N, C-alpha and C positions, 0 to 999 in steps of 0.2 A: 686352706682350699679344700673343698669337699671332694670326694672320690669321683663324682660325676663330672665336675669341672676339670679335674686332673685328667680323666680319661679323654675328655673332649679335646684338651690341649695336646695330649700325646697323639691323638688321632690326627689332628691337624698337622702337627709336625711330622707324624709318621708318613703322610702322603709324600713328603719330600725326601725322607730318609729310610725308605723301605729296605735299602740295601745294607743298612747299618744294623748293629746289634741292639738288644733291648736296653742295655745300659745307656747307650747314646740317647735313645728316645726319652728315657725317664730321667735324664740329667736335670738336677735342680736348677742349674744355670740356664738351661734352655727354657724350661718351664717359666722361671721367674722373668726371663727376658721377654717372653710373650705376654705375660701379665702386664709388664711395664708398657709394652706397645699398646695394649688394650686400654691402659690408663691415659694414653695420649703422648707418650714419650718416644723419642728416637734412641735406639740402643746401638752401642758399638762394643767391640771386644778388646780386652787387654791381655797381655801375656800372663800365663798361669802364675799365680802367687805374687803378682806385681801390680803396680799402678802405671806400667809402661805399655804403650801400644806395641803390637807385634811388628817386627822388622819388615820394612817395605809396605806397611799399612799406613793409612792416613790418620790414625787415631780418631779423635772426635769428628773429623771431617767425613769419616765413614759411617757416622750414625744414621740409622735407617729405621723406619717404621714399617718396612716391607718384610713380611714373615719369610718369604722365599729368599730374599737377599741375606737376611740374618742367618737363616739355616745354612746357606752356602758358606757363610763365614765360619760357623761352627764345624761344618764338614772340613773346611780348610785348616782351621787352627786347633780344633779339639773341643770336646763336649764340656770340659771343665775350665774353659777360658773364663777369666774374670770378666765381669760386665760393668759397663758404665753407661750413663745417660747424658744426652745433650740437654742443657737447660735453656738454650737459645730459643726465644719466642714461645716459651712455655708459661711465662708469668710466675715461675717458681725460682726462688733463690735458696741457697743453703748456707746456714751459719756454721762455719767450720771452727770448732773449739779444740785446740791442740792441748795435749798433756805431755808432750815429749820434750822439746827444747825449752818451751815456756808453758806454764800452766794457765791456759786461757780461762778456766773456771775461776781461778783466783783473781785474774784480771777483772773479770765481770763483777765478782763480789766486791772487790776494792773500789770499783766505779759505782757501786750502789745498785747493780742490776742482778737479778736472779731469774733462772728459768725453771719452771715446774715441768720437767720432761714427761711427767705422767699425762699431761694434757696435750702433748705435741707428737707429731710424726717425726721420728728420729732414728738414727742408726749409731750404734757404738762402733768406733773404728778400732783397728787392731792394736793401737797403743792406748786404748781406754779413753780416747777423746770422743767427740760427738759430731755428727752431721745432723743439724736440725733443719727440717724443710719448712719454708714459709712461702705463702703466696705474696707476690709484690702488690702493693695497693693499686687500685684502679687509677689509671691516668699517669702512672709512673713508669718510665722506661728503665730497663735493667742497666743500660750504659750510663745512666745518670747517678747510679749508686756507687759509693766509695767501697773499695774492696778491703783495704787494710784498716781495721777498726781499732784495734789495740793489741798489745802484746799477746800473742797466742790466739787471737780471734780474727777471723777473716770471713768475708762474705763472698761466696762463689756464685757466679751468674752465667758461667759458660758450660761447664761439665763437671761431673762428679762420679767417682766409683761407688757402687752400691752393693748391698748384700744380694746373694750369698758369697760374694768374692772373698778371697783369702789373701793374706800377705805374709811373707816370711819375715819374722822379726827375730834377730839374733839366732837364726837357724831353726826357729820354731814357727809353725804355721798357726796364724790367728785369723779368725773370720770376722767380717763385718756382720753385725747382728741387728736385725730390723725390729722396731717397736712402733706400735700406734696406728696400724692400718695403712691404707693405700697412700702413696705419696701425693696422688692427685687430690686427696681429701685433706691436705694439710691446712692449718689455720693461717689467717692473714698475719703478716708481719706486725708485731706489737709496735705501738707508737714510739717507745724509747729506742727501739732498734732502727726504725725508719729514720728518726731524727739523727741518730748516730751515723747512719750511712748516707745521709743527705747533705753533708757539709761539703758540697762540691758546687762550684760556680758553673752555670750552664748558659748557653746562648739565650739572649733575651732577658737574662737576669740583670736587674738595674744596679747590682753591686758594682762599684768601681774598684774596690779593694780586692786584691788577690786572696782567695780562700786558701789558708795553709793546708799542706798535705797532711799534717798531724795536728791534733788539738793540743792545748796546753796539758790536759789530763794525760794524753798519750805520751807527751814528752817527759812528764814526771814518771810515767810508768817505765820509760827507758832507763831513767836513773835507778829505779828499783830493780829492774830485771836484766839490764844490759841490752845491747843492740841485737836485733834478730837477724839471723843468717838469711840472705836474700833481700834484706831491707837495710843492711848496715850503712851503706854509703848515704842513702836518702835520710836515714835517721841521724847520722852524724851532722849532715848539712842542716837539717831542721833544728836539732837541739843547739848546735853551735850558734846558728843565727838567732835563735830565741834568747840565749844567754847574753849575747852581745847587745841585742836590742833592748833588754831590760837593764843595761848598764853594768853587767858583771864585767870586771876588769878582764882584759884579753888574756893575761897570763893565768888568771884564776879559771876562766872559762876553758882554756886549753887543758889545764890540770884535771878539771872535771871530766872532759871528754876522754882524756887518756885513762883515767881511773875506770870509767864506765866500760871503755873498750877492753881494758885488761881483764875485767870481771865478766865479760861476755862469754858465752859458750864457745863461739868461734871468733876470736878477735881479728880485727884488720891489722895488717902490718903497720908498724909505727910510721914508716915513710909515707904510707897512704893517708894516715891520720894527719900528718904534717901538711901534706898537699891540700887536703880538703879544708882544713882549718884556715890555712893561709888564704885560700880562695874566698871562703866565707867572710873572713876578716876584711879583705880588700873590698868585697862587695858592700859590706856594711859601712866602710869608710866612704865609698862613693855615694851611698844613700844619704849619709849625713851631710855630705857636701852639696846635696841637691840633685844627685843622680837618681835614677829609678832602680829599685831593687829587683 
């Protein structure tokens, strides 16, 4: 941002915050939030150093493109509040690549896909992961896209934390770092990503078969990487069902599920694994007897 633009932004915010000090008016968080509004996004605030909304706030439901409303939020919560944007109705989605519990970059490489981040609008997250911004192809609705793509890789379509926000990681502050220009100028989602995120049955679709929550490739990724916290139950159901459908003996399938669970970063209790597997096994038995899965 050049000095003339910065002064103009400070002046505009200064009209609302004349009673505050110079540090408030020149806050990088405030200036960046106004830039995001000018790009067409609605902004909301998060507690300093976190991805959590302030207590008694409505989180992403507070997102606004009204400068005065946003300035009031900064006056209420503080000039260094973390900032986030709503993605709803923007035509933009974010490829969230994790490097903490699971290495999403490795998952992408193993599936035969690579990203040249030099050509994209993206942000490095505090744990050295990435948020890559893409425009959703014309004629496609965000709610038609699948969110969990593979281990460590997710597609965000509702909201996302953005730079210059910071986060405490093991007691140390790390910031989100932005690269590649304005978010509003991001490139269109590549074909391979669109296909990966489109494996969802929609109304009017002539498919009669249920589209599985996870692809075969993703199920084998579970075997390699373990079950992912937040998705463990669904993943156990999906993988157990798949193993039984391809005629792996029940006792062998159960041993595979147990082994993967034990090697996961946050295993499920054994009693829960037993309950889930028994339910999947009984469902598969009914299907083979002519029932509906």
